[in-house]
C-alpha positions in Angstrom: -80.4 21.6 42.2 -83.0 18.7 43.9 -86.3 19.8 45.3 -88.3 17.5 47.6 -91.5 16.8 45.9 -93.6 17.6 49.1 -91.7 20.9 48.5 -93.9 21.3 45.1 -96.8 22.7 44.6 -99.2 22.8 41.6 -101.5 26.4 40.5 -104.0 26.2 38.0 -103.5 30.2 36.5 -104.8 31.3 33.0 -103.1 33.6 30.7 -104.4 35.6 27.1 -103.0 34.1 23.6 -100.9 37.1 23.8 -99.0 37.2 27.2 -98.9 32.9 26.5 -97.0 34.3 23.1 -94.9 36.6 24.8 -93.6 34.5 26.8 -92.7 31.9 24.8 -90.3 33.9 23.0 -88.9 35.4 26.5 -88.2 31.3 26.8 -86.1 31.7 23.6 -83.2 34.9 24.5 -83.9 34.1 29.3 -83.8 30.5 31.3 -85.9 31.7 33.4 -88.9 33.4 31.7 -91.6 31.6 33.2 -90.3 32.5 36.2 -89.6 35.9 35.0 -93.1 36.1 33.8 -95.7 34.2 36.2 -94.1 36.0 39.6 -96.4 38.4 39.6 -99.1 35.9 40.4 -97.0 33.3 42.3 -97.7 35.0 45.8 -95.0 33.1 47.9 -97.1 31.9 51.0 -95.9 30.8 54.4 -95.9 26.7 53.9 -98.1 25.6 57.3 -96.0 22.6 58.9 -98.8 19.8 60.0 
């Protein structure tokens, strides 16, 4: 899968230590732990072309 660098966005979020441990534990058994665990924090908004 190739993604154009211009299509990436940086997000800064804050999570608790308990959430961190849960995500790390899930990453041992899932290839999409970060996506699944943080999807509610990553609100998709339409990209505005300039």
